[in-house]
C-alpha positions as CSV (number, residue, x, y, z in Angstrom):
1,M,0.0,-0.1,0.1
2,S,1.3,3.3,-0.8
3,H,1.1,6.7,0.4
4,S,1.2,10.1,-1.9
5,V,3.0,12.8,0.3
6,T,2.0,16.4,-0.8
7,R,4.8,18.9,-0.1
8,Q,4.2,22.5,0.7
9,P,6.9,25.0,0.7
10,I,7.6,26.6,3.6
11,G,7.1,30.4,3.8
12,G,6.4,30.1,0.2
13,P,3.8,32.9,-1.7
14,A,-0.1,31.3,-0.9
15,D,-2.4,30.8,-3.2
16,S,-5.7,33.0,-3.6
17,G,-8.1,30.4,-2.1
18,G,-4.9,29.0,-0.1
19,A,-4.5,28.8,3.3
20,G,-1.2,31.0,3.7
21,L,-0.7,33.5,6.4
22,P,-2.3,36.7,6.1
23,A,0.2,39.8,5.6
24,S,-2.1,42.0,7.9
25,G,-0.8,42.9,10.8
26,G,3.0,42.0,9.4
27,A,5.7,44.8,8.8
28,S,4.7,47.9,6.4
29,R,6.3,48.8,3.4
30,G,8.7,50.7,5.1
31,G,9.4,48.1,7.5
32,L,7.5,49.7,10.4
33,P,4.9,47.9,12.0
34,A,0.6,48.9,10.9
35,A,0.0,49.7,14.2
36,A,3.5,52.6,14.5
37,R,1.8,53.9,11.3
38,R,-1.8,54.9,13.1
39,R,-0.5,56.3,16.2
40,G,-0.3,60.0,16.2
41,P,1.5,62.5,17.2
42,S,3.5,62.0,21.2
43,P,1.9,63.5,24.1
44,T,4.9,65.9,24.2
45,A,4.2,67.2,20.3
46,R,0.7,67.4,21.3
47,R,2.1,69.6,24.5
48,Q,4.1,72.0,22.1
49,R,1.3,72.6,19.6
50,R,-1.4,73.6,22.6
51,A,1.5,75.5,23.8
52,A,2.2,77.5,20.6
53,F,-1.5,78.1,20.2
54,L,-1.8,79.2,23.7
55,F,1.3,82.0,23.2
56,L,-0.5,83.1,19.7
57,A,-3.9,83.1,20.5
58,P,-3.7,86.8,22.1
59,A,-1.8,88.1,19.3
60,C,-4.3,86.8,17.2
61,V,-6.9,88.0,18.5
62,M,-5.9,91.5,19.1
63,V,-4.8,91.6,15.1
64,A,-8.1,90.4,14.6
65,I,-9.5,93.0,16.5
66,Y,-7.7,95.9,16.1
67,V,-6.3,95.4,12.1
68,V,-8.7,92.8,10.5
69,W,-12.1,94.3,11.8
70,P,-11.2,98.2,11.4
71,I,-10.6,97.5,7.9
72,L,-13.5,95.2,7.1
73,S,-15.6,98.1,9.2
74,T,-13.6,101.1,6.7
75,I,-14.6,99.2,3.5
76,R,-18.0,98.5,4.4
77,L,-18.5,102.3,5.7
78,S,-17.6,103.3,2.3
79,F,-20.6,102.3,0.6
80,F,-22.5,104.3,2.5
81,N,-23.0,108.2,3.2
82,W,-22.6,108.6,6.6
83,D,-22.1,112.3,8.7
84,G,-21.1,110.3,11.7
85,M,-24.5,111.5,13.5
86,T,-27.9,110.2,11.6
87,E,-28.2,107.1,10.5
88,P,-25.9,105.9,7.4
89,S,-27.6,105.3,4.1
90,F,-26.2,102.6,1.1
91,V,-25.0,104.8,-2.1
92,G,-22.9,101.9,-3.3
93,L,-19.6,102.7,-5.2
94,A,-20.7,106.8,-5.4
95,N,-18.1,107.9,-3.1
96,Y,-16.0,106.0,-5.1
97,A,-17.1,107.9,-8.4
98,E,-17.2,111.0,-6.8
99,L,-13.7,110.8,-5.6
100,F,-12.1,109.6,-9.0
101,Q,-13.7,112.9,-10.5
102,A,-12.3,115.6,-7.4
103,Q,-9.1,117.3,-8.7
104,T,-8.2,117.4,-5.2
105,F,-7.6,113.4,-5.2
106,Y,-5.6,113.6,-8.2
107,T,-3.5,116.3,-6.6
108,A,-3.3,114.6,-3.4
109,L,-2.3,111.1,-5.8
110,K,0.6,113.1,-7.1
111,N,2.0,114.7,-3.9
112,N,1.9,110.9,-2.3
113,L,4.3,110.2,-5.6
114,I,6.5,112.8,-4.7
115,W,6.9,112.2,-1.2
116,L,7.0,108.6,-2.3
117,L,10.4,109.1,-4.7
118,L,12.0,111.9,-2.1
119,F,11.4,109.7,0.7
120,L,13.6,107.1,-0.8
121,L,16.5,109.0,-0.6
122,A,16.2,108.2,3.3
123,P,17.6,104.9,3.1
124,P,20.8,105.4,1.3
125,M,21.5,108.5,3.6
126,G,20.9,106.7,6.5
127,L,23.3,103.6,5.4
128,A,25.8,106.8,4.5
129,V,25.2,108.3,8.0
130,A,25.8,104.4,9.7
131,L,28.8,104.1,8.1
132,Y,30.1,106.9,9.4
133,L,29.4,106.5,12.7
134,N,30.2,102.6,13.0
135,Q,34.0,103.6,13.5
136,A,35.7,103.1,16.6
137,V,37.1,107.4,17.1
138,A,37.5,109.8,20.2
139,G,33.9,111.8,20.6
140,I,32.0,109.2,18.2
141,R,29.3,108.9,20.7
142,I,29.0,112.5,21.1
143,V,28.2,112.6,17.2
144,K,25.5,109.7,17.7
145,S,23.3,111.3,20.0
146,L,23.4,114.3,17.9
147,F,22.2,112.2,14.8
148,F,19.5,110.7,17.4
149,A,18.0,113.9,18.2
150,P,15.9,114.0,15.3
151,F,14.2,110.2,15.6
152,V,13.3,111.1,19.2
153,L,11.4,114.2,17.8
154,S,7.6,114.5,17.6
155,G,6.6,115.0,14.1
156,V,4.7,118.0,15.5
157,V,8.2,119.2,16.8
158,V,10.0,119.3,13.5
159,G,7.2,120.7,11.7
160,L,7.6,123.8,13.9
161,I,11.5,124.0,13.6
162,F,10.9,123.6,9.8
163,S,8.1,126.2,10.0
164,W,10.4,129.1,11.9
165,F,13.7,127.8,9.8
166,Y,11.4,128.4,6.3
167,D,9.8,132.0,8.3
168,P,10.4,133.9,5.2
169,T,10.7,136.6,7.6
170,F,13.3,135.9,10.3
171,G,14.0,132.0,9.2
172,L,17.4,130.8,9.0
173,L,16.9,130.4,5.3
174,A,16.3,134.0,4.6
175,L,19.3,135.0,7.1
176,I,21.2,132.6,4.5
177,L,20.1,133.4,1.2
178,G,19.9,137.4,2.2
179,H,16.4,137.5,1.3
180,G,13.1,135.6,2.4
181,V,11.2,133.2,0.5
182,P,8.0,131.9,1.1
183,V,8.3,127.9,0.8
184,L,5.5,127.4,2.7
185,G,3.6,129.8,1.0
186,D,3.8,128.6,-2.5
187,P,2.2,125.9,-4.4
188,H,5.0,125.0,-6.1
189,Y,7.5,124.6,-3.2
190,A,5.4,123.6,-0.2
191,T,5.2,120.2,-1.1
192,F,8.8,119.7,-1.7
193,G,9.6,121.8,1.5
194,I,7.6,119.2,3.5
195,V,9.2,116.5,2.4
196,F,12.7,118.0,3.2
197,A,11.5,118.4,6.7
198,A,10.4,115.3,6.8
199,L,13.8,113.3,5.8
200,W,15.6,114.5,8.7
201,P,13.8,112.3,11.2
202,Q,13.1,109.7,8.2
203,T,17.1,109.5,7.9
204,A,17.8,108.7,11.4
205,Y,15.1,106.1,11.7
206,C,17.1,104.6,8.5
207,M,20.6,104.9,10.3
208,I,19.7,103.3,13.6
209,L,18.3,100.4,11.3
210,Y,21.6,100.2,9.4
211,L,23.5,100.4,12.8
212,T,21.8,98.4,14.0
213,G,22.4,95.7,10.6
214,L,26.3,96.6,11.1
215,T,26.8,94.9,14.5
216,S,25.5,91.7,12.7
217,L,27.8,91.6,9.8
218,N,29.9,88.0,9.8
219,A,33.3,89.5,10.2
220,E,34.7,86.5,8.6
221,Q,33.5,87.1,5.4
222,I,34.9,90.7,5.6
223,E,38.4,89.7,6.6
224,A,38.6,87.5,3.9
225,A,37.6,89.8,1.3
226,R,40.2,92.2,2.8
227,M,42.7,89.4,2.0
228,E,41.5,89.2,-1.7
229,G,42.0,92.7,-2.2
230,A,38.2,94.6,-1.6
231,R,38.6,97.7,-0.4
232,G,36.1,101.0,-0.6
233,W,33.2,100.6,-3.1
234,S,34.1,97.0,-3.9
235,M,34.0,95.6,-0.1
236,L,30.8,97.6,0.1
237,W,28.9,96.5,-2.9
238,H,29.8,92.8,-2.8
239,V,30.5,92.1,1.0
240,I,28.5,94.4,3.3
241,L,25.4,95.7,1.3
242,P,24.9,91.6,0.5
243,Q,24.5,91.2,4.3
244,L,22.5,93.8,4.7
245,R,19.8,93.1,2.3
246,P,17.3,92.2,5.3
247,T,17.8,95.6,6.8
248,T,17.6,97.5,3.7
249,F,14.2,95.7,3.1
250,M,12.9,96.9,6.2
251,A,14.2,100.4,5.6
252,I,12.5,100.8,2.2
253,V,9.4,99.2,3.4
254,V,9.1,101.5,6.4
255,T,9.8,104.3,4.5
256,V,7.4,103.7,1.7
257,I,4.5,103.3,4.3
258,G,5.7,106.5,6.1
259,A,5.4,108.6,2.9
260,L,2.1,107.2,2.6
261,R,0.6,108.2,5.4
262,S,2.4,111.2,6.2
263,F,-0.2,113.5,7.6
264,D,1.7,114.9,10.7
265,L,4.2,118.0,9.4
266,I,1.3,118.9,6.5
267,S,-1.2,119.5,9.0
268,V,1.4,121.6,11.2
269,M,3.2,123.3,8.6
270,T,0.4,124.2,5.4
271,G,-2.8,122.3,6.8
272,G,-2.9,120.8,3.4
273,G,-2.9,124.5,1.3
274,P,-2.2,126.5,0.1
275,F,-5.2,126.0,-2.0
276,E,-5.0,122.3,-1.4
277,S,-1.4,122.2,-3.2
278,S,0.2,120.3,-0.3
279,T,-2.4,117.9,0.4
280,V,-1.6,113.6,0.4
281,L,-4.1,110.9,0.6
282,A,-4.0,110.7,4.5
283,Y,-4.8,114.5,5.0
284,Y,-7.6,114.4,2.7
285,M,-9.2,111.7,4.4
286,Y,-9.0,113.8,7.6
287,D,-10.2,116.7,6.1
288,Q,-13.4,115.4,4.7
289,A,-14.1,113.8,7.7
290,I,-13.4,116.1,10.1
291,K,-13.8,118.8,8.7
292,Y,-16.9,118.3,6.3
293,Y,-18.4,115.1,8.5
294,R,-18.4,112.9,5.4
295,I,-17.3,110.0,6.7
296,G,-18.5,107.6,4.1
297,Y,-16.7,109.1,1.2
298,S,-13.3,109.5,4.0
299,A,-13.7,105.9,4.3
300,A,-13.5,105.6,0.3
301,V,-10.2,107.6,0.3
302,A,-8.8,105.2,3.2
303,V,-9.7,102.3,1.2
304,V,-7.5,103.4,-1.8
305,L,-5.0,104.4,0.6
306,F,-5.0,101.0,1.7
307,G,-5.2,99.2,-1.2
308,I,-1.8,101.3,-2.7
309,M,0.0,100.1,0.8
310,L,-1.0,96.8,0.2
311,V,0.1,95.7,-3.5
312,Y,3.4,97.4,-2.3
313,I,3.9,95.3,0.6
314,V,2.6,92.2,-0.8
315,Y,5.0,92.9,-4.1
316,H,8.3,93.0,-2.1
317,L,7.4,90.1,0.2
318,R,6.7,88.1,-2.6
319,R,10.5,89.6,-4.1
320,M,12.1,88.9,-0.5
321,L,10.2,85.1,-0.2
322,R,11.8,84.6,-3.9
323,A,15.3,85.1,-3.1
324,E,15.3,83.4,0.1
325,Q,14.1,80.0,-2.0
């Protein structure tokens, strides 16, 4: 009597209908158990996320209350006619239509452009002053304090100082030239006179930014460049300025925003005059809201000004992010 024995390979692949061992519960494709793949973040990671959320929550609430909500409220208000006392009435795009037909709006827009172009002189002048002050010589601290003075002065004080400086009867400019020049009384020169006054504290602010940036320069790169023969402009252009790129970005953004929101010097020195020739969008917005009680129209001016700032800031942020990638 013969017996037939059927041999099965140990550990071999099982047929589709065979009794092979199931693959579930074994190793995964990457060699990790399935339970490890299904496991969530560790308790330490959850605690870190919770702590980060708790730290960020107050700042997010503050931004939502004091930044996001006023922006949305201003945009909504720009579609209404409101004097601040009676019930607002919806007028749609009427405020914007009137705004784009007003000659004063284009005068203010042109003056904002003049402010922007001339205000961009502040970063290079601040860099030049910072390079001069970043020296270890006797008495440099006293000189630094003199350059710091404009930064701590209020805009109203700066406006009063330069109003006296431009005065055609007893001002310092009249003493220098030998005759009085009505800078603030001439529609052609008033804006340039105010911008010149505003450059004084703005240059000091950019100087402080660059002085901070100069303290964080890589000394090894500078020493290596000196060993390669880099001096003067070559050292500045190829070694120092590339390291100051974040500082330059911040100085330009702050300067542009300052140029677009210029208000205090105009209010003190000319009040938007003569004949509204020196007004800008920020002062035009204030003028319509406070003097003429046109809150909705003023909100439309604010929305246009915010749009200009937003386009510029987004453009520069995209350039900065592309440069870092």
